[in-house]
C-alpha positions in Angstrom: -38.4 -1.1 27.8 -37.4 2.5 27.4 -35.3 4.5 29.9 -35.8 8.2 30.0 -33.8 10.7 31.9 -34.5 14.4 31.1 -35.4 13.5 27.6 -32.5 11.2 26.8 -32.5 7.4 26.9 -29.8 5.6 28.8 -28.5 2.3 27.3 -27.4 -0.4 29.7 -24.0 -2.1 29.4 -23.0 -5.8 29.5 -19.5 -7.2 29.3 -18.1 -10.1 27.2 -14.5 -11.1 26.6 -13.0 -7.9 27.8 -15.4 -5.6 25.9 -18.4 -3.6 26.9 -21.6 -3.7 24.8 -24.6 -1.4 24.9 -28.0 -3.1 25.0 -30.0 -1.5 22.3 -33.6 -2.7 22.6 -34.8 -0.6 19.8 -32.4 -2.2 17.3 -32.5 -5.6 18.9 -28.7 -5.8 19.3 -25.7 -5.5 21.5 -23.4 -2.8 20.2 -19.8 -2.2 21.2 -18.5 1.3 20.4 -15.4 1.6 18.2 -12.1 2.5 19.9 -8.7 3.3 18.5 -7.7 -0.3 18.4 -10.7 -1.9 16.8 -13.9 -1.1 14.9 -17.3 -1.1 16.4 -18.9 -4.5 16.8 -22.5 -5.6 17.2 -24.5 -8.8 17.8 -28.2 -9.3 17.1 -30.1 -10.6 20.1 -31.0 -13.8 18.3 -27.4 -14.6 17.1 -25.1 -17.1 18.9 -23.0 -14.2 20.3 -26.1 -12.4 21.3 -27.2 -15.4 23.3 -23.9 -15.5 25.1 -24.4 -11.9 26.1 -28.0 -12.5 27.3 -26.8 -15.4 29.4 -24.8 -12.9 31.5 -27.8 -10.6 32.0 -31.1 -10.4 33.8 -34.0 -7.9 33.6 -34.6 -6.1 36.8 -38.0 -4.4 37.4 -38.5 -1.6 39.8 -41.3 -2.5 42.3 -42.2 1.2 42.8 -42.6 2.5 39.2 -42.3 -0.7 37.1 -39.3 0.5 35.0 -37.3 -2.4 33.6 -33.6 -2.4 33.0 -31.0 -4.9 31.9 -28.3 -5.7 34.5 -25.4 -8.0 34.8 -26.2 -11.3 36.6 -23.7 -10.5 39.4 -25.4 -7.2 40.3 -26.8 -7.1 43.9 -28.9 -4.0 43.7 -29.2 -0.9 41.6 -31.1 2.4 41.8 -34.0 3.0 39.3 -33.1 5.7 36.8 -36.7 6.9 36.8 -37.8 7.1 40.4 -34.6 6.6 42.4 -35.8 3.6 44.4 -33.5 0.6 45.0 -34.2 -2.3 42.8 -33.2 -5.7 44.1 -31.9 -8.1 41.4 
């Protein structure tokens, strides 16, 4: 799954215990950016923390162009970054 938007790839976000994590499919991990209060954090997809994050996600596929994206389970619908069509999740 690779998102492109004018040559740049957009990483999806998920949330766990008050922190946002980027979903990096190329590296196979969830990554939290560092902030001024704590260092960056990451969890491999196959780790126990990674499994907790995956349990909060689903993969939505655009029925128009087939682009996939990771979304929070509570999402009700999002626009496809590639073609702009609404994707029902």
